[in-house]
N, C-alpha and C positions, 0 to 999 in steps of 0.2 A: 319417232325420235327427232327432236328439233335440231336445227342446223348447228347449233352451238356444240352439241356432242360430236358432230362430224369434225369440227375444227379441233376439238380437244384430242380426238383419236388421231387425226392427221398430224398434229404437231408432236404428239408423243411418238408416233411412228417415225417421223423425221429425225427426232433426237436419237432414237434407238439405232436407226440405220447409220446416221452420221458418226455415232460413237463406235459402232462395230466395224465400220469400213472407213474410218477417218483417213487412213493412209492412201487407200485406193482412190477415194473420192477427193483427196487433197483438202479436207475440211479441218479448220482449226477450232478446237473446243476450249472455251474459257468459261467453265462453270455453266451457267444457263445461256451463254452466248455461243452461237455457231457462226463461223465466218468461212467463206470460200473465195479466195483471191484468184484472179486470172489476168493474163496480159492481153487477152483479146480485146478488140475495139479501141485500144490505145491509139492505133494508127488512124482510126476513123475520127477520134476526138482531135488529134493533131491536124488532120486535113481540114476540118471545119474551123479550127482556131486560126490556122495559118492562112486560110482563104482571105480573111480580112481582119487582122489583129486590131487595127485602128478602130474599126466599126465596133468590135466587142468592148474595147476599152472605153470609148465614148458613150456607148450604150449604158455601161455600168457606172459611168460618171453621173448619169441620171439616176441609176438604180440605187446608189448609196443614199442620197437624201430621201428618195422614195421609201427605202427600207426603214429609215429613221422615223419618217412620218407614220408609216404603217405600224411601227413598233409602239409609238405613242397611242395610236388609235386602238390597238389591241389591248394595251394595258388598261385604257379607259373602259373598253367593252368588258374586259374580264372582271374588273371591279364592279362595274354596273350590273353584271349578271348575278352578283351576290345578292343584290337588292331584290331581284325577281326570282331567286332560287326557290323560295317557298311557294310561289305562285305556279311555276311551271319549270320542268327540267331544262337546264341550259347546256347539257352535255350529252354526248352519245358515243357509243363505241362504233368505230368505222369498220365493222365486220360485214361484208356483203352477204346477204341472205339470212342474217340473224335478226329476227324481229323481237326486240325487247319490249315487253309491255310498258306503255307510258313513254317510251323514247320518242323524241321529236323527229327522228330520222330513221327511215328504213331504206337500205341500199340494196337494190336488186343484185342477185349474185353475179350474173354475167357482166352487165354494164359496170358493176362495182369493181370486179377483179381487173377488168381491162383498164378502167380509169385509174385505179390504184397503181397498177404496173407502169402505166405511162407517167404517172405522177412521180414515182421513185426514179425512173430512168431519166426523165427530163431534169429533175432536180439535181441529181448527181452529175449528169453530163454538163449541166450549167456550170458547176464548180470546176469541172475538168477543163472545159473549153476556155473559161477565163484564166485558169492557171496557165495553160499552154500558150495562150495569146500573149502572156506577159513573161514567158520564159521560166515559169515554175514547173518543175518536173512532176509527172504522174507515175508513181511506183506501181500501182495496180488498181484494178477495178474489181468489184465483187458484190456478193450478196451477204446479208447478215440476218440472223434470227435471234432476237432477244426475248426469251420466254415464248410468248405467242405473237410478238410484234415483228413482222418481216420488214426488211428494208434493203437498200442498196447503198454502196459507198464508193467514193473515189479516194484512194489513198495518195496524198500529195507527198512530195519529197520534203521532209521536215527541215533539212538544211536550207533548201531554196526558200521555203516559207519564212524561216528565221531571218534570212538575209534581205528579204523583200521589203520595200518601202511600205509604210502604213497604208497609203492609197491603194497599192497593189493588193494587200491583204483584204482591205475592205471591199474591193471589187469582187474578189473571189468569194468572200463570205456572203455577199449580197446576191450573187448570181443565182444560187439555187432557188430562192423564193421568187426572184424576178423572172426566171424562166418559167416557174409554175404559173405566175400571173400572166405571162405572155401566152402560154398554152391555153389558159382559161379564157383569155380574150379571143383567141382564134376559135375555140369551141363555141363561145357565146355568139360570135358573128354567124357561124354556120347554123347554130340553133335558131337564131332570130330569123334568118332567111327561110328556113324550113317551116317554122311555126307561123310565120306571117304570110307565107305564100302558099306552098303546096299542101300542107296538112289541112288548113281550113277548106281548101278547094276539094280535097280528095275524100275527107271523112265527115261523118255526121255522128252526133252523140246518140246513145241508145241505152240509158241506164247507168248504173254504177257497178263496175266489175270489181269483185273481191280479189285483191292481189296477194293478200296474206291474212291468215287467221292466226292471231297471236297465241303462242303456246301458254296454257294456263289461264286464258281469258274467258269471258262469259260465253263466247261463240264457239269455243273449241268443242268438237264432237257434234256440233249442230250445223254450222255453215262450213263450206269448203272453198278452197282457192278456185277461182275460175267462175264461180256463180255470178250471175248478173242480177243485181237488185233493181227491181222495177218500181217498187213503192214501199214506203215505210209507214206503218199504221194507216194505210189507205191513201197516204199522201204521195203522189207521183214524183219520182226523182229521176230527172233526165241526165243529171251529171253530179259530180262530186260536190260542187258548191251548193246545190239544192239539198243534198243529203246532210251536209254539215249544218246548214241553216235550220233544218228540222230538228236534228239531234241537239242543237244548242238550246232548244226550247223545252227539252225534257230534263228529268232529274234522275240521279242514281236510284236504282231500285224499281224504276218503271219497266213494265213489260213492253218490249219492242217487237212488233209483228212485221216481218220482212217478206214481201212477195218477190220471188226470184224466178228465173227461167227454169228452175228445177223444182219448184214447189214453194209452199208458204211455211215459214218457220217463226217460232217465237223465242226471243232471247231476253232474259232478265238482266238489265244493265246493272253495272256497279259503278263505284267511283273510280276515277283514274288513279293508278298506282302512285302517281306523283302529285295528284291534285284531287282529293276525294270529293270535292264539290262539283266536279264536272262529270257528265255522263260518259260512260265507257262501255262499249260492247265488244271490244277486242278484235277488231278487224281494221285492215287498211284497204282502201279502195281508190280506184281512179275511174275517171269517166270512160265508160265503155264506148269505143269507137268502132264504127263499121264503114267499109268503103262504100261511097255513094254508087248506086247502080250505073249512073252515066259514066263515072270514072272507071268502074270495073269493066265496062264494055270496051273502053278505049285502051286502058293500060293493063287490065287484068288485076289480080290481087297482089302479085309478088312485088312489083315496083312500089306501090303505095306503102306496103308494110315494111319494105326494106328502108325506105326513107323515114318512116315513122320510128323504126328502131334505131336508125342513125341519129335522129334528133334526140332520142332518149339517151343514147350513149354520149352525145355531145353535152347534154345537160349534166350528166354525172362527171364527165371530164371537167367541165366548167366549175361545178359546185365543189368537188373534192380538191381541185387545185387551188381554188380560192380559200377554202377552209384550212387546208394543211399548209399552204404557202404562207398565209398570214399568221397562223398559229406558230409556225417555225420562227417568226420574227419577234416573239416574246423575249424580253431581256432575261432569259433563263438558260443557263448552261446545262447541258451541252448543246442546246439549240443554236442555230446560226445567229439568232437575235442576241443571245447571251454573249457570243463571241464578238459580235459587232459592238455591243454595249461596252464590253471590256476594252476593246481596242480604242474606242473613242475616249474613254476615261483616261487611258494611259497617255493621251496627248498632253494633258495638263496636270494629272494627279500622279503622285509617286506610286510605284508598283505595289508596295505593301498595303497602302490605303485602298488602291483600286481593287485588289484581291478581296479585301473585307467587304467593300461595297457590293461587288458583283455576287459574292457568296450570300450576303444577306438578301439582296433582291431576288436572287435565284430561288432561295428557300421559301421566300414569301410567295413567289409565283407558283412554285411547286405545290405549296400548301393550298392555295386557292384552286388550282386546277384539280388537285386530288379531291378536295371537298366537293367541287361541282360534279366530277365524274361519279364519285361514290353516291352522292345524293340523287343524281340524275339517272343512275343505271342500276345500282344494287337492289332497290325495291323491285324493279322489274325482273332482274335476273333471278332473284329469289322466288318469284312467282313462276318461273319457267321450270323449276325442278320440284 
């Protein structure tokens, strides 16, 4: 059973438990939306905000124009992705552990869940910290589940927000994505330090390790997770780059012979679910690394692998915070970018016209995003069942 089924079973179970025990668990149910509010951690947000209110305000004075610039870049990239949509998928579902055939992204389950949890907490705390630094009240903090999309939220005092100056509102709205980008920058620095220093010193490559066999793909039932590919059609592959280079010179329908540490197997390739002209064998792999003997004698195996896994976690914290943080700045309500866009238009344009412009732009963005997601993921999802 593929991981997607586990997600479906898990979320159905969550809904059943939430509905049956809503009073005991203090869960609010609004159709497909579940919300649980709490007063915990409000004091922690207050203490961080009040430690240096001026610092947070001036930081977001930079964050506001940065958000607007990122908004423009994201709109350009979103429209540009339509041009390349027919050549390769431009969207993916950010579900850790779910390997959708043809999807450009596969997120490992442990690193992905930790990274997504940090992403949501940092994003919402960013809103809360900037709100409290400027005297806007926080009514509650909580978690939310919309169908199968989990999230977190900070509920601000609506009266305080309504009374606040436009600059105050913009700082609060920009804070979420700016905090995400800040966390991404920290993770990137740690990642660079580890990958440029210790990991090259401690590890050496030894083939291509299969990290995932895509459900419904040509290799399902033949290859297994954890196998190490040593050669393809007799061509030695010491790492992922060498394997990709060889496969790029093959065609859909070719028989691919893979020599692994567990035996030799033959897979008949097909066309990629999202690009039938490219060879697809239905596996994801990464360079198989082993600790160098000299390093193992000095440090053992535990420390090198701990630092390697830390680098992997930092990579996904960096990647997911960049992707989601920038996506959230699209001028599309109810995303923060849509609210920022609306607030900026109100500065010079009457309310009734502003509402129409924001609505039209939001629906246009929603249409493009939906098209990219459907085209980029549905063919692969259908292949999984």
